MDTraj code that builds the backbone (N, CA, C; nanometers):
import mdtraj as md
import numpy as np

residues = "MET LYS GLY LEU GLU ARG VAL THR LEU LYS VAL LEU GLU HIS GLU GLN GLY ASP TRP ALA VAL LEU GLN VAL CYS GLY GLU LEU ASP LEU VAL THR SER PRO SER VAL ARG GLN HIS VAL HIS ASP ALA VAL ALA ASP GLY ARG ARG SER LEU VAL LEU ASP LEU GLY GLU VAL ARG PHE CYS ASP SER SER GLY VAL GLY VAL LEU ILE ALA ALA ARG ARG LEU MET ARG SER CYS GLN GLY ARG LEU ARG LEU ILE LEU PRO ALA GLN GLY THR VAL GLU ASP SER HIS VAL ASN ARG VAL LEU GLY ALA LEU GLY VAL ARG ARG LEU PHE GLU VAL TYR PRO ASP LEU GLU SER ALA THR VAL GLU PRO ALA THR LYS PRO LEU SER ALA".split()
xyz = np.array([
    [-5.9273, -2.6972, 1.5121],
    [-6.0526, -2.6468, 1.4618],
    [-6.0807, -2.7086, 1.3263],
    [-6.1645, -2.8047, 1.3287],
    [-6.1966, -2.8757, 1.2057],
    [-6.2758, -2.7860, 1.1110],
    [-6.2439, -2.7929, 0.9861],
    [-6.3157, -2.7163, 0.8862],
    [-6.2557, -2.5799, 0.8554],
    [-6.1675, -2.5302, 0.9405],
    [-6.1036, -2.4018, 0.9137],
    [-5.9676, -2.4262, 0.8508],
    [-5.9450, -2.3606, 0.7408],
    [-5.8166, -2.3738, 0.6731],
    [-5.7458, -2.2401, 0.6778],
    [-5.6279, -2.2387, 0.7320],
    [-5.5499, -2.1159, 0.7457],
    [-5.4632, -2.0964, 0.6223],
    [-5.4814, -1.9865, 0.5544],
    [-5.3966, -1.9539, 0.4405],
    [-5.2677, -1.8948, 0.4955],
    [-5.1581, -1.9537, 0.4569],
    [-5.0297, -1.9056, 0.5066],
    [-4.9743, -1.7995, 0.4134],
    [-4.8772, -1.7303, 0.4633],
    [-4.8095, -1.6279, 0.3858],
    [-4.6745, -1.6811, 0.3418],
    [-4.6426, -1.6560, 0.2164],
    [-4.5093, -1.6877, 0.1654],
    [-4.4483, -1.5590, 0.1135],
    [-4.3208, -1.5409, 0.1428],
    [-4.2477, -1.4278, 0.0868],
    [-4.1267, -1.4845, 0.0145],
    [-4.1239, -1.4660, -0.1158],
    [-4.0137, -1.5139, -0.1983],
    [-3.9266, -1.3954, -0.2338],
    [-3.7962, -1.4118, -0.2167],
    [-3.7025, -1.3026, -0.2427],
    [-3.6184, -1.3338, -0.3653],
    [-3.5998, -1.2329, -0.4499],
    [-3.5058, -1.2438, -0.5605],
    [-3.4642, -1.1040, -0.6036],
    [-3.3763, -1.0971, -0.6990],
    [-3.3281, -0.9687, -0.7486],
    [-3.3622, -0.9544, -0.8954],
    [-3.3880, -0.8314, -0.9340],
    [-3.4128, -0.7977, -1.0742],
    [-3.3325, -0.6711, -1.1011],
    [-3.2162, -0.6866, -1.1614],
    [-3.1286, -0.5719, -1.1811],
    [-3.0859, -0.5169, -1.0455],
    [-3.1047, -0.3865, -1.0265],
    [-3.0688, -0.3221, -0.8999],
    [-3.1770, -0.3366, -0.7930],
    [-3.2843, -0.4022, -0.8252],
    [-3.4002, -0.4085, -0.7367],
    [-3.4052, -0.5388, -0.6577],
    [-3.4292, -0.5262, -0.5277],
    [-3.4633, -0.6426, -0.4453],
    [-3.6141, -0.6590, -0.4582],
    [-3.6580, -0.7801, -0.4867],
    [-3.8008, -0.8060, -0.5079],
    [-3.8488, -0.9025, -0.4004],
    [-3.9549, -0.8621, -0.3312],
    [-4.0220, -0.9489, -0.2350],
    [-4.1591, -0.9816, -0.2920],
    [-4.1774, -1.1078, -0.3302],
    [-4.3059, -1.1512, -0.3832],
    [-4.3862, -1.2080, -0.2669],
    [-4.4967, -1.1425, -0.2343],
    [-4.5787, -1.1787, -0.1193],
    [-4.7012, -1.2546, -0.1697],
    [-4.7246, -1.3730, -0.1118],
    [-4.8365, -1.4577, -0.1525],
    [-4.9163, -1.4995, -0.0293],
    [-5.0477, -1.4898, -0.0367],
    [-5.1331, -1.5338, 0.0732],
    [-5.2116, -1.4202, 0.1330],
    [-5.2228, -1.4206, 0.2657],
    [-5.2987, -1.3185, 0.3370],
    [-5.2041, -1.2275, 0.4143],
    [-5.2285, -1.0992, 0.4056],
    [-5.1478, -0.9995, 0.4753],
    [-5.2365, -0.9410, 0.5852],
    [-5.2215, -0.9982, 0.7063],
    [-5.3094, -0.9595, 0.8165],
    [-5.2303, -0.9469, 0.9463],
    [-5.3008, -0.9358, 1.0566],
    [-5.2377, -0.9159, 1.1875],
    [-5.1349, -1.0244, 1.2188],
    [-5.1634, -1.1469, 1.1810],
    [-5.0745, -1.2591, 1.2123],
    [-4.9539, -1.2637, 1.1196],
    [-4.9741, -1.2335, 0.9908],
    [-4.8676, -1.2531, 0.8920],
    [-4.7881, -1.1274, 0.8586],
    [-4.8444, -1.0093, 0.8844],
    [-4.7754, -0.8857, 0.8431],
    [-4.6392, -0.8647, 0.9105],
    [-4.6165, -0.9108, 1.0355],
    [-4.4812, -0.8946, 1.0912],
    [-4.3722, -0.9630, 1.0083],
    [-4.4072, -1.0717, 0.9407],
    [-4.3098, -1.1402, 0.8559],
    [-4.2690, -1.0520, 0.7378],
    [-4.3655, -0.9845, 0.6762],
    [-4.3344, -0.8958, 0.5642],
    [-4.2508, -0.7779, 0.6139],
    [-4.2890, -0.7239, 0.7288],
    [-4.2128, -0.6136, 0.7878],
    [-4.0665, -0.6557, 0.8089],
    [-4.0451, -0.7769, 0.8593],
    [-3.9095, -0.8251, 0.8842],
    [-3.8309, -0.8411, 0.7544],
    [-3.8958, -0.8915, 0.6497],
    [-3.8288, -0.9052, 0.5200],
    [-3.7843, -0.7690, 0.4658],
    [-3.8695, -0.6681, 0.4817],
    [-3.8335, -0.5335, 0.4362],
    [-3.7148, -0.4821, 0.5163],
    [-3.7199, -0.4977, 0.6476],
    [-3.6088, -0.4516, 0.7324],
    [-3.4793, -0.5259, 0.6987],
    [-3.4888, -0.6554, 0.6733],
    [-3.3705, -0.7337, 0.6373],
    [-3.3093, -0.6843, 0.5066],
    [-3.3942, -0.6516, 0.4094],
    [-3.3445, -0.6012, 0.2813],
    [-3.2683, -0.4703, 0.3018],
    [-3.3241, -0.3803, 0.3831],
    [-3.2574, -0.2524, 0.4102],
    [-3.1276, -0.2764, 0.4871],
    [-3.1305, -0.3677, 0.5845],
    [-3.0094, -0.3986, 0.6614],
    [-2.8998, -0.4570, 0.5724],
    [-2.9404, -0.5255, 0.4641],
    [-2.8441, -0.5800, 0.3682],
    [-2.7960, -0.4759, 0.2682],
    [-2.8392, -0.3508, 0.2863],
    [-2.7923, -0.2435, 0.2001],
    [-2.8778, -0.2178, 0.0784],
    [-2.9918, -0.2843, 0.0680],
    [-3.0790, -0.2636, -0.0480],
    [-3.1540, -0.1323, -0.0339],
    [-3.1507, -0.0498, -0.1363],
    [-3.2195, 0.0784, -0.1334],
    [-3.3246, 0.0893, -0.2429],
    [-3.3391, -0.0153, -0.3212],
    [-3.4421, -0.0209, -0.4251],
    [-3.5205, -0.1493, -0.4028],
    [-3.6480, -0.1336, -0.3642],
    [-3.7285, -0.2481, -0.3226],
    [-3.8622, -0.2489, -0.3955],
    [-3.8963, -0.3664, -0.4467],
    [-4.0268, -0.3893, -0.5081],
    [-4.1015, -0.4899, -0.4225],
    [-4.2234, -0.4552, -0.3842],
    [-4.3124, -0.5504, -0.3174],
    [-4.4154, -0.5948, -0.4196],
    [-4.4078, -0.7208, -0.4594],
    [-4.5019, -0.7769, -0.5554],
    [-4.6198, -0.8329, -0.4764],
    [-4.7321, -0.7630, -0.4807],
    [-4.8497, -0.7989, -0.4017],
    [-4.9608, -0.8583, -0.4878],
    [-4.9278, -0.8981, -0.6085],
    [-5.0271, -0.9533, -0.7001],
    [-5.0911, -1.0821, -0.6525],
    [-5.0235, -1.1553, -0.5636],
    [-5.0769, -1.2825, -0.5139],
    [-5.1301, -1.2719, -0.3714],
    [-5.1465, -1.1505, -0.3212],
    [-5.2052, -1.1310, -0.1884],
    [-5.3564, -1.1327, -0.2050],
    [-5.4224, -1.2275, -0.1391],
    [-5.5663, -1.2465, -0.1543],
    [-5.6486, -1.1712, -0.0506],
    [-5.5846, -1.1256, 0.0575],
    [-5.6549, -1.0525, 0.1626],
    [-5.5550, -0.9595, 0.2294],
    [-5.5997, -0.8391, 0.2622],
    [-5.5150, -0.7429, 0.3317],
    [-5.6024, -0.6643, 0.4281],
    [-5.5643, -0.6632, 0.5566],
    [-5.6376, -0.5839, 0.6549],
    [-5.5553, -0.4612, 0.6924],
    [-5.5996, -0.3887, 0.7936],
    [-5.5310, -0.2654, 0.8326],
    [-5.3877, -0.2905, 0.8778],
    [-5.3605, -0.4071, 0.9339],
    [-5.2224, -0.4404, 0.9723],
    [-5.1330, -0.4479, 0.8496],
    [-5.1841, -0.5070, 0.7433],
    [-5.1089, -0.5153, 0.6187],
    [-5.0842, -0.3781, 0.5586],
    [-5.1867, -0.2932, 0.5598],
    [-5.1707, -0.1565, 0.5100],
    [-5.0664, -0.0830, 0.5937],
    [-5.0701, -0.1044, 0.7258],
    [-4.9716, -0.0425, 0.8138],
    [-4.8301, -0.0827, 0.7787],
    [-4.8099, -0.2091, 0.7428],
    [-4.6773, -0.2567, 0.7034],
    [-4.6325, -0.1872, 0.5746],
    [-4.7240, -0.1697, 0.4805],
    [-4.6885, -0.1028, 0.3549],
    [-4.6504, 0.0432, 0.3792],
    [-4.7252, 0.1104, 0.4643],
    [-4.6942, 0.2498, 0.4955],
    [-4.5611, 0.2597, 0.5714],
    [-4.5374, 0.1665, 0.6627],
    [-4.4100, 0.1650, 0.7362],
    [-4.2931, 0.1374, 0.6416],
    [-4.3136, 0.0487, 0.5440],
    [-4.2084, 0.0193, 0.4458],
    [-4.1774, 0.1442, 0.3630],
    [-4.2813, 0.2175, 0.3259],
    [-4.2620, 0.3423, 0.2510],
    [-4.1808, 0.4406, 0.3342],
    [-4.2170, 0.4544, 0.4593],
    [-4.1474, 0.5476, 0.5492],
    [-4.0009, 0.5060, 0.5657],
    [-3.9768, 0.3772, 0.5853],
    [-3.8403, 0.3274, 0.6022],
    [-3.7568, 0.3537, 0.4776],
    [-3.8105, 0.3235, 0.3618],
    [-3.7348, 0.3426, 0.2379],
    [-3.7058, 0.4911, 0.2138],
    [-3.8013, 0.5772, 0.2450],
    [-3.7783, 0.7209, 0.2287],
    [-3.6717, 0.7704, 0.3270],
    [-3.6700, 0.7148, 0.4490],
    [-3.5737, 0.7601, 0.5502],
    [-3.4304, 0.7252, 0.5133],
    [-3.4125, 0.6228, 0.4316],
    [-3.2768, 0.5859, 0.3896],
    [-3.2519, 0.6241, 0.2427],
    [-3.3302, 0.7210, 0.1930],
    [-3.3196, 0.7680, 0.0548],
    [-3.3343, 0.6531, -0.0453],
    [-3.4185, 0.5582, -0.0101],
    [-3.4427, 0.4443, -0.0972],
    [-3.5680, 0.4625, -0.1819],
    [-3.5974, 0.3595, -0.2599],
    [-3.7135, 0.3605, -0.3484],
    [-3.7981, 0.2379, -0.3197],
    [-3.9292, 0.2572, -0.3152],
    [-4.0238, 0.1471, -0.2956],
    [-4.1272, 0.1525, -0.4061],
    [-4.1502, 0.0388, -0.4690],
    [-4.2532, 0.0268, -0.5713],
    [-4.3383, -0.0955, -0.5397],
    [-4.4668, -0.0844, -0.5678],
    [-4.5599, -0.1954, -0.5479],
    [-4.6052, -0.2482, -0.6823],
    [-4.6243, -0.3794, -0.6885],
    [-4.6853, -0.4407, -0.8059],
    [-4.8249, -0.4857, -0.7658],
    [-4.9233, -0.4287, -0.8350],
    [-5.0638, -0.4637, -0.8154],
    [-5.1295, -0.4677, -0.9527],
    [-5.2143, -0.5673, -0.9789],
    [-5.2865, -0.5664, -1.1067],
    [-5.3662, -0.4368, -1.1206],
    [-5.3785, -0.3892, -1.2421],
    [-5.4446, -0.2610, -1.2689],
    [-5.5905, -0.2628, -1.2272],
    [-5.6371, -0.1491, -1.1775],
    [-5.7783, -0.1362, -1.1412],
    [-5.8640, -0.1572, -1.2654],
    [-5.9773, -0.2225, -1.2446],
    [-6.0696, -0.2440, -1.3545],
    [-6.0414, -0.3690, -1.4354],
    [-5.9345, -0.4427, -1.4018],
    [-5.9057, -0.5664, -1.4719],
    [-5.9619, -0.6836, -1.3929],
    [-5.9732, -0.7971, -1.4577],
    [-6.0209, -0.9177, -1.3900],
    [-5.9273, -0.9538, -1.2753],
    [-5.7989, -0.9251, -1.2929],
    [-5.6985, -0.9577, -1.1919],
    [-5.6872, -0.8515, -1.0825],
    [-5.7718, -0.7492, -1.0860],
    [-5.7675, -0.6409, -0.9872],
    [-5.7545, -0.7019, -0.8482],
    [-5.6547, -0.6592, -0.7745],
    [-5.6240, -0.7236, -0.6472],
    [-5.7007, -0.6645, -0.5302],
    [-5.7160, -0.7458, -0.4292],
    [-5.7795, -0.7027, -0.3047],
    [-5.7001, -0.5869, -0.2442],
    [-5.5690, -0.5960, -0.2462],
    [-5.4842, -0.4909, -0.1891],
    [-5.5094, -0.3588, -0.2617],
    [-5.5206, -0.3645, -0.3928],
    [-5.5480, -0.2458, -0.4721],
    [-5.6777, -0.1790, -0.4253],
    [-5.7817, -0.2588, -0.4056],
    [-5.9115, -0.2048, -0.3622],
    [-5.9031, -0.1485, -0.2206],
    [-5.8315, -0.2170, -0.1309],
    [-5.8189, -0.1698, 0.0075],
    [-5.7431, -0.0372, 0.0121],
    [-5.6310, -0.0298, -0.0575],
    [-5.5534, 0.0946, -0.0583],
    [-5.6345, 0.2096, -0.1170],
    [-5.7113, 0.1807, -0.2225],
    [-5.7953, 0.2836, -0.2827],
    [-5.9059, 0.3279, -0.1884],
    [-5.9705, 0.2330, -0.1215],
    [-6.0799, 0.2659, -0.0296],
    [-6.0306, 0.3503, 0.0875],
    [-5.9088, 0.3247, 0.1330],
    [-5.8528, 0.3999, 0.2452],
    [-5.7909, 0.5333, 0.2025],
    [-5.7798, 0.5537, 0.0723],
    [-5.7244, 0.6788, 0.0222],
    [-5.5737, 0.6893, 0.0334],
    [-5.5048, 0.5764, 0.0471],
    [-5.3587, 0.5812, 0.0611],
    [-5.2858, 0.5262, -0.0619],
    [-5.3581, 0.4807, -0.1629],
    [-5.2928, 0.4247, -0.2803],
    [-5.2021, 0.5282, -0.3478],
    [-5.2430, 0.6546, -0.3422],
    [-5.1649, 0.7617, -0.4056],
    [-5.0278, 0.7804, -0.3421],
    [-5.0059, 0.7242, -0.2229],
    [-4.8766, 0.7358, -0.1559],
    [-4.7695, 0.6476, -0.2208],
    [-4.8130, 0.5523, -0.3008],
    [-4.7217, 0.4508, -0.3539],
    [-4.7071, 0.4603, -0.5046],
    [-4.5882, 0.4211, -0.5510],
    [-4.5664, 0.4013, -0.6942],
    [-4.6143, 0.2600, -0.7241],
    [-4.7203, 0.2489, -0.8045],
    [-4.7825, 0.1199, -0.8316],
    [-4.7658, 0.0846, -0.9791],
    [-4.7257, -0.0396, -1.0039],
    [-4.7026, -0.0887, -1.1390],
    [-4.7794, -0.2191, -1.1595],
    [-4.8135, -0.2504, -1.2852],
    [-4.8924, -0.3707, -1.3109],
    [-4.8113, -0.5006, -1.3133],
    [-4.6782, -0.4893, -1.3319],
    [-4.5964, -0.6106, -1.3409],
    [-4.4507, -0.5791, -1.3068],
    [-4.3733, -0.6850, -1.2882],
    [-4.2340, -0.6712, -1.2467],
    [-4.1511, -0.5978, -1.3512],
    [-4.1745, -0.6268, -1.4762],
    [-4.0950, -0.5636, -1.5816],
    [-4.1092, -0.4117, -1.5788],
    [-4.2309, -0.3614, -1.5704],
    [-4.2491, -0.2163, -1.5711],
    [-4.2007, -0.1521, -1.4413],
    [-4.2037, -0.2275, -1.3299],
    [-4.1594, -0.1728, -1.2014],
    [-4.0080, -0.1619, -1.1913],
    [-3.9355, -0.2413, -1.2680],
    [-3.7898, -0.2456, -1.2512],
    [-3.7117, -0.1887, -1.3687],
    [-3.7774, -0.1418, -1.4709],
    [-3.7045, -0.0835, -1.5829],
    [-3.6598, 0.0574, -1.5443],
    [-3.5437, 0.0955, -1.5908],
    [-3.4879, 0.2288, -1.5642],
    [-3.4695, 0.3013, -1.6972],
    [-3.5139, 0.4236, -1.7138],
    [-3.5998, 0.4923, -1.6183],
    [-3.7352, 0.4251, -1.6141],
    [-3.7990, 0.4338, -1.5008],
    [-3.9248, 0.3654, -1.4804],
    [-4.0319, 0.4177, -1.5737],
    [-4.1159, 0.3253, -1.6186],
    [-4.2337, 0.3692, -1.6903],
    [-4.3257, 0.4371, -1.5906],
    [-4.4190, 0.5099, -1.6393],
    [-4.5073, 0.5854, -1.5490],
    [-4.5911, 0.4904, -1.4649],
    [-4.5978, 0.5142, -1.3323],
    [-4.6801, 0.4281, -1.2475],
    [-4.8282, 0.4409, -1.2846],
    [-4.9057, 0.3412, -1.2441],
    [-5.0497, 0.3450, -1.2644],
    [-5.1098, 0.4571, -1.1813],
    [-5.2059, 0.5251, -1.2366],
    [-5.2684, 0.6330, -1.1608],
    [-5.3640, 0.5758, -1.0576],
    [-5.3890, 0.6540, -0.9514],
    [-5.4752, 0.6090, -0.8430],
    [-5.6154, 0.6109, -0.8817],
])
top = md.Topology()
chain = top.add_chain()
for i, resn in enumerate(residues, 1):
    res = top.add_residue(resn, chain, resSeq=i)
    for name in ("N", "CA", "C"):
        top.add_atom(name, md.element.get_by_symbol(name[0]), res)
traj = md.Trajectory(xyz[None], top)
């Protein structure tokens, strides 16, 4: 299909203290969300119970992507783990698409949301951003 450019998804993994960090870049949709789901499951299977999903570089998120985030929350809670999201603060120039989608659907309040990696991984955690 000439003229159509597919934005791919990249998931970069690293650690920050006790936290496993998955930095998600690209589009989080029906085609790409299974990859994020698998990364979350792999982290839990590796014994990680503290997980940060850095979604600051996600340019598009549909209902499949939201479903993956809710499933990740459920999984982490079932194993007495912790899940935190990194999203640029509402009202900033960097305000993310994911932030707006979660807010529009009324599910943003389900997540601990932080503006950057440093605030998401410091112990004790700084207060999450309000919905």
